[in-house]
C-alpha positions in Angstrom: 111.3 80.7 81.4 114.3 79.2 83.0 113.8 75.6 84.2 116.7 76.0 86.7 116.8 79.4 88.2 120.0 80.0 90.2 118.7 82.8 92.5 120.2 82.3 96.0 117.8 82.4 98.9 119.8 85.3 100.4 119.2 87.4 97.3 115.4 86.8 97.6 115.6 87.7 101.3 117.4 90.9 100.4 114.7 91.7 97.9 112.0 91.0 100.5 113.7 93.2 103.1 113.9 96.2 100.8 110.3 95.8 99.6 109.1 95.3 103.2 110.7 98.7 104.2 109.0 100.3 101.2 105.6 98.9 102.4 106.3 100.0 106.0 107.1 103.5 104.7 103.8 103.6 102.8 101.9 102.4 105.8 103.6 105.0 108.1 102.6 107.8 105.7 99.1 106.4 105.4 98.8 106.3 109.2 99.9 109.9 109.6 97.6 111.0 106.8 94.6 109.2 108.3 95.3 110.3 111.8 95.7 113.9 110.7 92.4 113.7 108.7 90.5 112.1 111.6 91.6 114.7 114.1 91.2 117.7 111.8 87.8 116.7 110.6 86.3 114.7 113.5 88.5 115.7 116.5 89.0 112.0 117.2 89.3 108.6 115.6 85.8 107.6 114.5 84.3 104.2 115.5 83.9 102.0 112.5 81.8 98.9 111.9 83.6 95.6 111.0 82.6 96.1 107.3 83.9 99.6 107.3 87.2 98.5 108.8 87.4 95.7 106.2 86.8 98.2 103.4 89.3 100.7 104.8 92.0 98.1 105.1 91.4 96.8 101.6 91.1 100.2 99.8 93.9 102.0 101.6 96.5 99.4 102.1 96.1 96.2 100.1 94.8 97.5 96.8 97.3 100.4 96.6 100.2 98.1 97.4 99.1 95.7 94.8 98.8 98.6 92.3 102.2 100.1 93.2 104.1 96.7 93.1 102.3 95.8 89.8 103.4 99.0 88.2 107.0 98.6 89.4 107.1 94.9 88.4 105.6 95.7 85.0 108.7 97.9 84.5 111.1 95.2 85.4 110.9 94.9 89.1 110.1 96.4 92.5 112.6 98.5 94.5 113.7 95.4 96.3 114.2 93.4 93.1 116.3 96.2 91.7 118.4 96.5 94.8 119.0 92.8 94.8 119.9 92.7 91.1 116.7 90.8 90.1 114.1 91.4 87.4 110.7 90.0 86.5 110.2 88.6 83.0 106.8 87.9 81.5 105.4 85.6 78.7 102.5 88.0 78.1 101.5 91.6 78.8 103.7 92.9 81.7 101.0 95.0 83.4 98.2 92.5 83.4 100.6 89.7 84.3 102.0 91.8 87.2 98.5 92.5 88.5 97.8 88.8 88.6 101.2 88.0 90.1 100.9 90.7 92.8 97.2 89.9 93.6 98.2 86.4 94.4 101.4 87.5 96.2 99.5 89.9 98.5 96.4 87.7 99.0 97.8 86.3 102.3 98.1 89.8 103.6 94.5 90.6 102.6 93.3 87.3 104.2 95.3 88.2 107.3 93.6 91.6 107.5 90.2 90.0 107.1 90.9 87.4 109.8 92.3 89.9 112.3 89.5 92.5 111.8 86.9 89.8 112.1 88.6 88.6 115.3 88.7 92.0 116.8 85.0 92.6 116.2 84.0 89.1 117.4 86.4 88.7 120.3 88.2 86.0 118.2 85.2 83.7 118.2 84.2 84.1 114.5 84.7 81.0 112.4 85.2 83.4 109.4 88.1 85.0 111.2 89.7 81.7 111.9 89.2 80.4 108.4 90.8 83.6 106.9 93.7 83.4 109.3 94.3 79.7 108.5 94.0 80.4 104.7 96.4 83.4 105.1 99.1 81.4 106.8 98.6 78.4 104.6 98.9 80.4 101.4 101.9 82.4 102.7 103.7 79.2 103.5 102.9 77.7 100.1 104.2 80.8 98.3 107.4 80.9 100.3 108.1 77.2 99.9 107.4 77.3 96.2 109.7 80.3 95.7 112.5 78.6 97.6 112.1 74.9 96.8 111.1 74.9 93.1 114.0 74.7 90.7 112.5 77.5 88.6 111.8 79.7 91.8 108.3 80.4 90.7 105.4 80.7 93.2 101.7 80.4 92.5 101.4 84.0 91.3 104.2 83.5 88.8 102.7 80.3 87.5 99.3 82.0 87.0 100.8 85.2 85.5 103.3 83.5 83.3 106.2 85.4 85.0 109.5 84.6 86.6 111.9 86.5 88.8 115.5 86.1 87.4 118.9 87.5 88.0 119.1 90.7 85.9 122.1 89.4 83.9 120.0 86.3 83.0 116.9 88.3 82.0 118.6 89.4 78.7 119.1 85.7 77.6 115.7 84.3 78.8 
């Protein structure tokens, strides 16, 4: 692992933008697929309980995105990383490390879903929803600050997974 990682913030933002568009494309396809299914099978969008909504959000958006990005990262990097000239390097098994890394990286998104869904079903009076939202924002800020301010550019997921995002040219010498 590099102690001083010279990735410019603009390069990480480029990576983030491309990966964000990939996630948006996935979510757009998921929306079309779900709406088509609901209207073909039920003739309308069914009413779900809060628990059902939590499970649907987790199993159709968060877990697949974690799996997709883990698979891409275990092979060197996501679409955004490749477009930005970056690569993920690992100290241990790439796939298991990528799963750890991406589970932490997308945890704020899951917590945000949980807080929002809880809020919708409780008219935003649920302490659980407020706690999830607070934790989501706090963890998101922590991950961003770590990736930008640390000299090695590693966030919490990288530290726990034993991984590091580096410029592709430096990946061969690290």
